[in-house]
N, C-alpha and C positions, 0 to 999 in steps of 0.2 A: 920340663916336659919334653923338650927336644934336645937331641944330641947333635950339635951343629958342626963339629970338626972344622973350626976356623972359618965358618961361613957367615959370621956376624956382619962383616964389612962387605958392602956391595962392590961388585966388580963391574966397571963401566967400560964398554967397548965402543969407541967412537965410530962414526960412519965410515971412515976410511978403512977400518979393520974388519968389517963384516959385509955379508952379501945381501942383506935384506934391503930391498928397494921399495919406495912408495909406488912404483909402477905395478908392483905385484899385489898391492893392497886394494881391496874393494873400494871403488870411488865413494860409495855411500858411507863406508866406515871412516874414510878420510874426512868426509864432511863433518861427522860427529866429533872426531878427534880435533879438527881445526876449530870447530865451534866452541868446544869446551876449553881449549887452550886460549882462545881469544877472550874468554870470560875469566881468565886467570885461575883456572882449575888445573890440577895435574891430570893428564889424560894419557893413558898407556894402552897400546895394543897388548893383550895378555893371552896366556894359555897356549892351547894347541896351535893357534894360527901362527904365532911367532916360531914355535918349534918346526912346523911344516915349512914355513918360508925359508928358514935357515937350512933345511934339508933339501930345498928345491922342489918341494911337493906343493900341490894346490890345496889350500885349506878348505875344509867343508863350510866353515863359518868363521866370522871375525867377532871376537868378544873384546869389550873395552872395559878397563878399570879406571876409576876416577875417585878423587876425594870429594866430588860434589855429592850431596845427599839426594836421595831419590826424588823428593819434592822439588829440589832445585833443578834437577834434570828435567822433570816434567814441566816446570815453569818456563824453561828455555827452549823446549822443543814442542811445537804444536802437534807433531806426529808421534807423540810418546804416550804410552800408558804403562801403569805399574802393575806388576803381577807378584804373586807370592804372599805367604802369610807370615812365616817366621822371619824371612829376610826379603825386603822389597827390592825387586829388580826392575829396571827400566827397559822396556822394549820399544825401540825407536823404529817405526815402520816406514819402509820405502816400497810401496806396491805390495808384492808378495814376499818381500825380503824383510827380515827382522834383524836389527843390530842390537844384541843384548849388551846393556851397559850396567855395570854393578859398582856400587860404592865399595872402596877398600874395606875389608873386615879382618878381624883377627881370630885366632883360634880360641875356643871357649876355655874357661877356667877348668882345670882338671877336676876340681872338687865339685863342679857343677854338672858333670856328665856321669857321675857315678849313679848307677841304678841296679836293678836286679840282674842285668846282663853285664855288669862290670863297667867297662869303659865305653859302652855303646853311646855314640854321640847323638843327642836329641836337640841340642841348642847350638846354633851357629849364627847368631844375629847381632854381633857386636861390631860397631864400626872400628876401623883401625888405620894404620899407616900402610904405605906400599910394602915396606919390609915385612910387617906382620901379615899382610895379605899373601905375600909370597911364601911365608913359612907355614901357612895353613893349607896350602895346596898339596896335592897328593904325591906327585913325583917331580924330581928335579928338572926333567926335560919340559915339564909343564909350568915351571915357575919363572920363566923368562919374560921380561917386559921390554917393549919397544916405546921409547919416549918420542912423541911427535914433535916436541920443541927442539930437541937436540939431535934427533935421528940416531940416537945411540941405543945399544942393548944394555939393559940393567940386569945383572945376575946376582941375586942374593943367596942362592942355594947350591951353586956349583953345577948348574944345568948345562953350561957350555962344554965343560969337560966330559960330562956323561954323554952329550950328543956326539962328541968326537970319539969316545970309547964305545959308542953304540950300546949303552947300558940303561936299563930301567931301574931306578933306585928311589926308594921312598925318601921323603923329606922327614928327617927325624928317625926315631926308633920304629922299625916296621912292626914289631910286636904290639906297640901301642897304637900306631896308625891303623893297622888292620882290625884291631878290636874296636876302635872308635867307629870305623865305617867298613864293615866286611866287604862291601861291594868293590872297594879298592883292589882287592885281590883279583877280581874278574877284570877290572880295568888294566891291571898290570899285564895279565895274560893277553888281553886284546891289543894293547900298545906294542908288546913284544912281537906279536904275530904281524900286526899291521906295518910296523917300521922295520922288521927284520932285526930287532935288537935282542940282546940277552938280558935276563933278569938277574939282578945282583944276588949273590949267594945268600946274604943275610935275609933278603926278601923271600927267597925260595924256602929257606928254613922256617921263616915265620908263617908262610902260607901253609906248609905241611902241618904245622903245629896248630894253627887256628882256623883251618878250613871249616870246622864245625860251626864257627861263629856266623856263617852265612844264614843259619836258621834264625838269627836275630834281626836280619835285615828285612825291610819292607818287601812284601810279596810283589807289589807292582814294580818296584825297582829291579828286583831279581828277574822278573818276566822280561823287562825291557833290556837288561844286560845280557840275558841269554840270547836274545835275538841279535844283539850287537856282536856276539861272539862269531857270527857268520861274517867274518871279515872278507871283503872282496878280494878274491885271489889267494887268501891265506887262511881259509877256514880249517883246513887240515891241521896246520900248526897250532892254531888257536885252541881247537878242541883237544889236540894231543897234549899241549901244555896243561890245560885244565885237568886232563885225566891223570897225567904224571904227578901233579902236585896235590891231588886229592880233592880238587874242587868239584869235579864231575860227580863224585860219590855223594855229595851233598846237594848238587843241583838237579841231576837226573839219575837218581839212585838205581832205578830199574835197569836203565841202559848200562850204567857202570858195572853193576853186579853181573849182568849178562856178559859183558866184555871180560871181566876178571876170570871167568870160568875157563877161558881158552885163548891161547895166542892166535889161533886161527880166526876167532871172532874179531879180535882186535885188528888183525890184518884186513879183514873184510870192511870194517868201518873206515880204516885209513884209505883203502882203495876207493871206497865210495866217495869220500870227501876229496880225494885227489881228482876224481872225475869232475866233481863240482868245481874245483879250482881251475881245472883245464877249461871248462866252459866259461868261467868268469873272466878269462883272458880276452874273450871276444865279445861279451855282452854283459849287461847288468842283470844279475841273478836275483830273483825275488826270494824273500824269506820263506815262502811256502815251499819252493823248490829245495832250498837249503835244508829245511826241516825234514822234507821227505828223504833226501839223500842221507842225512844223519841217521835216520831210523830204518833205512831200507834193509840192511842185513838182518836186523832184529825182526822186522816184520816178515821178511821172506822166510826165515827159519820158523817163526811162529805159524805161518800159513802152512808150511810143510808138516808141522806137528799136528795141526788140526786135520790136515788131509790124511795123515797116517792113522789117526784115531777113527776117521770115518771111512776107512778102507772098505771097498765093496759097495759103497753108496755113490750114486751119481752126484758129482759136485763140480761146480764151475770155479776154475782157479781164480778168476778175477774176483768173484764173490768172496772166496776164501781170503784173498789178500785184503779185501775191505774189512772183513770181520777181524782179521789179525791186526790191521792198522788201528782199528777202533779199540781193540782190546789193549794194545800196547800204549796208545796215546791218551786214552780217556783219563787214567789216574793223574797223569802229568798235567793235562789240560784243566782238570777240575781244581787242582791245587794252585796252579799259577794263574788260572783264568786267562789263558791265551785268547787272543781275538778269534772269533769263530771263523772269519774269512781265512785266517792263517792255517789253522789245523785241519779244517774240513777240506780246504783246497789241497793240502798235503795228502790227505787220505785219498782224494780223487786221483792225484798224480800217481800214488802207489798202486791204485787199482787199475788205471786205464793206460798207463804208459806203453805197455807192450802191444797196444792196438796199432802203434806206429810201425810194427814189423810187417803189417799187411798193407798192400798197395791200395790207395783209395780209388774210388770210381766216381767220376763226375755225374754219372747217371744214377748213383745210389742216393736216395733221399736220406738214408741213415747217415751217410758220410757228410752230406751237405748240412744236415742239422747239426752234426758234431762240430764242424768248423765254424758255425755261426753261434755256437754256445759261448757264454761269457767266460768260461774256464779254459777254452781251447788254447789261448796263448801261453798260459802257465803250464798246462799239461804238455804242450809241445816243447816248451823249454825243459821240463822234466825229462821228456823222452830224449832230448839232445844230451842231457847229462848221463842218462842210462846208456846212450850209444857209446860214450867214452868208457863206461864201466863194463859193458858187454859188447865189445866190437865184433864178436863172432856171430851175432844175430843179424838177420837180414833186415836192417832198418830201412824204412822208406821215408825218411824225414824230408828229403827234397821234393818228393812227389806230393806229400801233404802240404808243404809250403806253396807249391805251384797251385794246388787246388784252393788253398786259402786266399792267394792273391787274385785268383780268377773268379771265385764264387763266395768269398768271405765278406765280412762287414765292410772292409775297405773298398772292395769293388762295388758293393751296393751303395756305399756312400757317394761314390763318383757318379753313379747313375741317378741317385735321388739325394739331393742336397739336404732334405729334411730328415734323412735317416740318422738315428742315434745308435752307435755301436752298443752291443749288449754289455751289461756290467756283470761282475762276479756275482753269481746267485747267492753266495754265502755272505756277501757284504751287508753292512747295516742298511745301505741305501736300497738294495734289492729286497730286503726283508721288511722294509717299512710298510706298515699297513696303509692301504689306500681306502678312502671313504667309499662306502657303498651307497647306491641310490642317488637321488637328486640332491645336490648341494643346497643348503639353506641360504636364502638371500641375506646379504649384509643388512645391518640395521639401517633403516632409512631408505633402502633401495626398493623400488617398486617390484612387486612380485610378478613373475612371468605369467601371462595369460595363457590358458590352454587354447587349443585350436577351436574347441567348441564354443568357449566363452568369447573368443575374438571374432567369430563368424558374424557377418551382418544379419540383422533380424529381417524376417520377411514381413513387409507391410501389407 
């Protein structure tokens, strides 16, 4: 199944020859590794955390691979619970932090994954050895292990060389691996953008050939991976690679078709995403802002088209932008079932961002209500991205920030310790139904007496 090119034998790099230090590993992840090692289990730091540490980057999370079975892990960790149906994973909890610990597994039997979609992988739940676990991973740079017992790096798949060459390469034949799990194509694009690496030519050829296989993947996984394409500070390159390799035609077909019709439209999208990346250099950008910036040129042109059709009629440009945003985004949102708080916030950003070209007034009740709205921080962030895209407009971002600091939720919170800042009105928490009327007493609790019944009787 795999074409290994002399990768059968593990390459072991001793501690003296690599830069990965335990000082850079999360202390709670070290606790799990040491505990498993003390119980005579093999315990390795695996995946992206090893890759990032070798590149001098801060890992987002720390995953652990071990030969201990899930029930054995749960038995030895009181703060552990098991998740997953096809393959049980152990989540070891430290406060709000979760250290995911998985038993080594191997790639499924090729004959077991054949279905109406060809090689699409539906079973992946067989325990295996460390080498088999490395060979079933997606890319060579993600197949490196750190052994806590010897402090050495174990490389079964040639990942160290690809790290040095700055190359994203599939483990095995990419034509087979991408058909087994089409989401790997999106992950390849994301890693290339995030790390500044190039994708192996064979992988690019396979992506262009099998991009249509994305239709076989789970809609929920595609929805999640689309949001992950908004790479912090590298969204423009991520979306550009997805567009060049044909992935965007299958992920966001309406946007890709609109871009294919003109080079000028492509340039507008890249300029919009460049503005987003510029903003991301100074602050963490929300997915709603990224979503709005990706579709801004498409929505702006659609709004102008609607305006031209209604020539001679009185029309509010903000309202037209909202109509255009809903018209563009609704088919995509319905298909992928994006979270309401994401796409509705993006619509509000597209509609209201140009309000920040006007100077706010502290005496204006309309402006004060706006800065105290739950959406204001994200709309403000969207306006900052638009400021990089349209620097010729008279943006008043600093004036709005001053008003927000003086009369916004934070200022009110300082004056009243019981004040709770507003939440996003599109979020599930804000839309939760609240019970109306008087709450029923709990079982066994005495009912509250009315004022009339509790009044003393006149003798």
